[in-house]
C-alpha positions as CSV (number, residue, x, y, z in Angstrom):
1,X,98.0,49.5,108.6
2,X,96.7,50.9,112.4
3,X,95.7,48.8,115.1
4,X,92.0,47.8,116.1
5,X,90.0,50.4,118.2
6,X,88.9,47.7,120.3
7,X,92.4,47.0,121.3
8,X,93.6,50.5,121.9
9,X,97.1,51.7,121.4
10,X,100.2,49.4,122.4
11,X,102.7,50.6,125.1
12,X,104.9,48.4,126.4
13,X,104.0,47.4,130.1
14,X,107.4,47.6,131.5
15,X,108.0,51.1,129.8
16,X,104.6,52.2,131.8
17,X,105.8,50.7,135.0
18,X,109.2,52.6,134.7
19,X,107.4,55.7,134.1
20,X,105.0,55.5,136.9
21,X,107.9,55.1,139.3
22,X,109.7,58.2,138.4
23,X,109.2,61.8,138.7
24,X,109.9,64.2,135.7
25,X,112.2,66.8,137.6
26,X,114.4,63.6,138.5
27,X,116.1,64.2,134.7
28,X,117.0,60.4,134.3
29,X,116.9,58.9,131.4
30,X,114.6,56.0,130.7
31,X,116.4,53.6,128.3
32,X,113.9,51.5,126.2
33,X,114.2,49.1,123.1
34,X,110.2,49.4,122.3
35,X,110.3,51.6,119.4
36,X,106.8,50.7,118.9
37,X,105.3,51.9,122.1
38,X,102.8,54.8,121.8
39,X,103.5,57.7,123.6
40,X,100.7,58.2,126.3
41,X,100.0,61.8,128.0
42,X,101.8,59.8,131.5
43,X,105.2,60.2,129.1
44,X,105.2,64.0,128.8
45,X,108.2,65.6,130.2
46,X,110.1,62.5,130.5
47,X,113.6,61.8,128.7
48,X,113.7,58.4,127.0
49,X,117.0,56.5,125.5
50,X,115.2,55.2,122.2
51,X,117.6,52.4,121.0
52,X,117.9,52.8,116.9
53,X,119.9,49.4,116.4
54,X,123.5,51.0,117.2
55,X,122.8,53.4,120.4
56,X,120.2,54.9,122.5
57,X,119.1,58.4,121.1
58,X,117.6,60.8,123.8
59,X,114.3,62.0,123.0
60,X,112.4,64.5,125.3
61,X,108.8,63.9,125.1
62,X,106.4,67.2,124.8
63,X,102.7,67.2,124.3
64,X,102.6,67.4,120.6
65,X,104.1,63.9,120.6
66,X,101.3,62.3,122.3
67,X,99.7,59.4,120.0
68,X,103.0,58.9,117.8
69,X,105.4,55.8,118.4
70,X,108.8,56.3,120.2
71,X,110.7,55.1,117.0
72,X,109.7,57.9,115.0
73,X,111.8,60.5,117.0
74,X,114.8,57.9,116.8
75,X,116.3,57.7,113.0
76,X,117.7,54.4,112.5
77,X,119.2,55.5,108.9
78,X,122.2,57.9,108.7
79,X,122.9,59.7,105.4
80,X,126.4,60.2,104.6
81,X,126.5,62.1,101.6
82,X,126.8,61.5,97.7
83,X,129.9,62.3,95.7
84,X,133.2,61.9,96.4
85,X,136.4,64.1,95.9
86,X,134.5,66.7,93.8
87,X,131.4,67.4,96.3
88,X,133.9,67.6,99.4
89,X,135.9,70.3,97.5
90,X,132.8,72.1,96.5
91,X,131.6,72.1,100.1
92,X,135.0,73.6,101.4
93,X,134.8,76.5,98.7
94,X,131.0,77.4,100.2
């Protein structure tokens, strides 16, 4: 369910403060645990280290990402593969 239009999109105030103090040319990674923060136009051009539960995944923000959440670009689950010895041997043959 989406957030009320009256309230507006949620972005962590600490994150906005960090972004306002930096310049995109610096190339520094802004670490954050706030996966639920909505990407705003001020964030375009910055690289964020979004926590996925284990480590920080670097996410470079471009214009098409505005309106999405930071967590959408940092997957929390890792697909290993199905099968066992048979699947590995078939993968080697290809």
